[in-house]
C-alpha positions as CSV (number, residue, x, y, z in Angstrom):
1,M,-0.1,0.0,0.0
2,L,2.8,2.5,0.8
3,R,4.5,1.8,-2.6
4,L,1.0,2.9,-4.1
5,V,1.0,6.1,-2.0
6,A,4.5,6.9,-2.9
7,Q,3.9,6.5,-6.8
8,G,2.8,9.6,-8.5
9,T,3.3,12.2,-5.6
10,L,4.8,15.5,-5.8
11,V,7.5,15.6,-3.0
12,L,7.3,18.9,-1.2
13,A,10.3,19.2,1.4
14,V,9.6,20.5,4.9
15,V,10.6,23.1,7.3
16,A,13.9,24.0,5.5
17,G,12.8,24.0,2.1
18,C,9.1,22.8,1.1
19,T,10.0,23.3,-2.6
20,P,8.2,21.2,-5.3
21,T,10.1,18.3,-7.2
22,E,9.0,15.7,-9.6
23,P,8.4,12.2,-8.2
24,S,12.1,11.3,-8.6
25,S,12.2,9.2,-5.3
26,A,9.7,7.1,-3.6
27,L,8.6,7.8,0.1
28,P,10.9,6.0,2.6
29,E,10.0,2.2,2.4
30,N,9.7,2.1,6.4
31,A,6.9,4.9,6.5
32,I,3.7,3.6,8.0
33,A,0.2,5.0,7.8
34,I,-1.3,6.2,11.0
35,E,-4.8,7.6,12.0
36,A,-4.5,11.3,13.0
37,P,-4.4,11.4,16.8
38,L,-7.2,13.3,18.5
39,E,-4.7,16.1,19.2
40,Y,-4.2,16.6,15.5
41,A,-7.7,17.8,15.3
42,V,-7.0,20.6,17.8
43,W,-3.8,21.6,16.0
44,F,-5.5,21.6,12.7
45,E,-8.3,23.9,14.1
46,R,-5.5,26.1,15.6
47,T,-3.8,26.2,12.1
48,E,-7.1,27.0,10.3
49,R,-7.7,30.0,12.9
50,C,-4.4,31.5,12.5
51,A,-4.3,31.1,8.6
52,G,-7.9,32.3,8.4
53,L,-8.5,29.3,6.2
54,T,-10.6,26.2,6.3
55,G,-9.9,22.5,5.3
56,R,-10.5,19.0,6.0
57,L,-8.2,17.1,8.3
58,T,-9.8,13.9,6.9
59,A,-8.4,14.7,3.6
60,I,-4.9,14.3,4.7
61,Q,-3.2,11.0,5.1
62,F,-0.5,10.7,7.8
63,L,2.6,8.7,7.5
64,V,5.3,8.1,10.2
65,I,8.8,6.9,9.9
66,P,9.4,5.2,13.2
67,G,12.3,5.9,15.5
68,V,14.2,8.5,13.4
69,D,14.8,12.2,13.9
70,S,15.0,13.0,10.1
71,F,14.8,11.4,6.8
72,P,16.3,11.8,3.5
73,T,14.8,13.6,0.6
74,D,15.8,15.1,-2.6
75,Q,16.4,18.4,-0.9
76,G,18.3,17.1,2.0
77,M,17.3,15.8,5.6
78,K,14.0,16.7,6.8
79,V,11.7,16.1,9.7
80,G,8.7,16.1,7.8
81,M,7.2,16.8,4.4
82,W,3.8,17.5,2.6
83,T,2.8,16.1,-0.8
84,R,0.0,16.5,-2.9
85,H,-1.4,14.7,-6.0
86,G,-4.5,16.2,-7.1
87,D,-6.8,16.4,-4.2
88,H,-4.8,13.7,-2.1
89,H,-2.7,15.1,0.5
90,T,-0.1,13.3,2.6
91,I,2.0,14.5,5.6
92,I,5.2,12.3,6.2
93,V,7.0,12.8,9.6
94,A,10.1,11.5,11.1
95,G,8.7,9.4,14.1
96,N,10.4,11.4,16.7
97,Y,8.6,14.5,15.7
98,R,5.2,12.9,15.3
99,N,4.0,14.7,18.6
100,H,5.7,18.0,17.8
101,E,3.0,20.6,17.3
102,M,5.1,22.9,15.3
103,V,6.3,20.3,12.9
104,I,2.8,18.8,12.2
105,R,1.1,22.2,12.0
106,H,3.7,23.5,9.7
107,E,2.9,20.6,7.3
108,M,-1.0,21.2,7.9
109,L,-0.6,24.8,6.8
110,H,1.0,23.6,3.7
111,S,-2.1,21.5,3.1
112,L,-4.4,24.5,3.9
113,I,-2.8,27.0,1.7
114,G,-2.1,24.1,-1.0
115,Q,1.4,25.2,-2.1
116,S,5.0,24.7,-1.1
117,G,7.3,27.5,-0.1
118,H,6.9,29.7,3.0
119,P,4.8,32.6,2.3
120,P,5.9,34.9,5.4
121,V,2.3,35.9,5.9
122,Y,1.2,32.5,6.9
123,F,4.3,30.7,8.2
124,A,5.8,33.6,10.1
125,E,3.4,36.5,10.7
126,R,0.0,34.6,11.3
127,C,0.9,31.3,12.5
128,H,4.5,31.4,13.6
129,L,5.1,27.8,12.2
130,T,9.1,28.0,11.6
131,W,11.8,27.2,13.8
132,E,12.7,30.8,14.1
133,T,9.1,32.0,14.9
134,W,7.8,29.0,17.0
135,A,7.2,30.0,20.7
136,G,4.9,27.2,21.6
137,S,1.1,27.2,21.4
């Protein structure tokens, strides 16, 4: 199933880059699908509120790579990334960051705005979802 998820996705790196690339590499083989924990719903609402946008948490598939702090992508090592193929959104996160609010919400914000890159109005000014601007919830 994970191989099917990996095929045809646009890889968009996280936190340090989030720039679009062609699907030149598959998702990490050891990534596992998880159901969004209840806390993710709270974080999604916070992200909607700060961004002034609405979305559907149920439209996002979450994958975790167990037991790692980061994982390799075409743009270097990342703690998380957001991908989109059509209306299908996926958030992949290093297992050791699966409960880190800023990392998860950073990727949720990509899903809400529907793009890569880090428009300062969303990531820095409104939501403070970068390593430099994060001060906790």
